[in-house]
C-alpha atoms as one frame of an Amber mdcrd trajectory, in Angstrom:
protein
 -13.219  -1.539  -8.345 -11.955   1.241  -6.230  -9.050  -0.864  -4.637  -8.501
  -1.933  -8.534  -7.708   1.680  -9.634  -5.753   2.150  -6.247  -3.607  -0.367
  -7.437  -2.067   1.963 -10.318  -1.952   4.635  -8.151   0.314   3.725  -5.267
   2.842   5.827  -5.223   6.621   3.866  -4.318   6.987   6.012  -0.956   3.498
   5.514   0.447   4.197   4.577   4.224   0.305   5.103   5.319  -3.001   3.941
   3.732  -6.219   4.084   5.599  -9.390   1.872   3.971 -12.560   2.731   4.663
 -15.050   0.564   1.954 -16.307  -2.021   1.049 -13.671  -5.471   0.734 -14.361
  -7.850  -1.824 -11.219  -9.654  -0.649  -9.926 -10.673  -4.184  -9.320  -6.699
  -4.555  -7.514  -6.651  -1.353  -5.011  -9.559  -2.378  -4.616  -8.056  -6.041
  -3.955  -4.256  -4.242  -1.638  -6.579  -1.469  -0.009  -7.581  -4.147   1.112
  -4.302  -6.310   2.245  -3.664  -2.619   5.830  -5.528  -2.735   7.333  -2.325
  -3.890   5.644  -0.052  -1.349   7.141   0.912   1.873   3.982   0.781   3.822
   3.884   1.435   7.593   0.967   1.672   8.537  -2.694  -0.258   7.320  -5.753
   0.881   8.271  -8.605  -1.469   7.174 -12.656  -0.087   8.406 -14.419  -2.451
   6.533 -18.242  -1.873   5.667 -18.649  -5.713   4.623 -19.199  -8.928   6.942
 -19.629 -10.600   3.311 -16.555 -13.538   2.985 -14.877 -12.378   6.278 -12.479
 -15.418   6.517 -11.013 -15.196   3.662 -10.626 -11.180   3.674  -9.281 -12.148
   7.385  -6.639 -14.349   5.921  -6.321 -11.836   2.891  -4.499  -9.446   5.783
  -2.685 -12.094   7.554  -0.556 -13.246   4.554   0.286  -9.457   3.276   1.148
  -9.383   7.180   3.886 -11.616   7.537   5.408 -10.594   4.329   5.495  -7.143
   4.735   7.561  -4.669   7.115   4.570  -3.199   8.556   4.225  -1.507  11.806
   0.648  -0.929  12.811  -2.292  -1.922  11.238  -6.085  -1.441  12.825  -8.822
  -3.488  11.451 -12.272  -2.792  12.315 -15.348  -4.376  10.741 -19.281  -3.600
  11.672 -20.043  -3.882  15.119 -21.163  -7.639  15.492 -20.576 -10.227  17.869
 -20.384 -12.936  15.720 -17.324 -11.573  13.900 -15.273 -10.548  17.167 -13.424
 -14.396  17.095 -12.186 -14.472  13.728 -10.663 -10.829  14.576  -9.279 -12.173
  17.818  -8.043 -15.213  16.282  -6.450 -13.340  13.530  -4.658 -10.926  16.325
  -3.422 -12.982  18.044  -1.754 -14.668  14.826   0.117 -11.710  13.441   1.215
  -9.712  17.147   4.174 -11.309  16.467   4.864  -9.466  12.856   2.648  -5.763
  13.576   1.350  -3.761  16.157  -2.620  -4.220  16.413  -3.688  -0.099  17.273
  -7.265   1.603  17.951  -8.008   3.300  14.081  -8.232   6.786  15.706  -5.380
   5.806  17.768  -3.735   5.709  14.154  -5.349   8.293  12.028  -3.908  11.169
  10.642  -5.016  14.493  11.729  -3.757  17.840  11.508  -3.911  20.651  13.840
  -4.947  24.192  13.797  -2.184  25.065  11.431  -2.193  22.435   8.806   0.680
  20.038  10.926   0.485  16.373  10.899  -0.168  15.399  14.631   0.317  11.336
  15.206  -1.570  10.105  18.212   1.019   7.209  19.193
């Protein structure tokens, strides 16, 4: 439901998107379909669900292949049985995007409110 609502409110100049929620692959695809006109450069996804993981990874892969994205971070619950799926995804898309650790891509603010990047 959150992703469906988010689809309608994304600005065209959005370059950074950090999703930390239970991901439904159908909703994620809908969101990505609405990102065609958005110049997204960093996509961070922390999936709180292991349901439909293969479908979710395919949705992400298809989006990455058709987008001029610079960085991707994708993580899921720390479950070893999903590690192979993630490694396969990363091998398939590494020529399209740089894959980084979540905490390396997050935007942080310093003590006076200036944006700091870790990369």
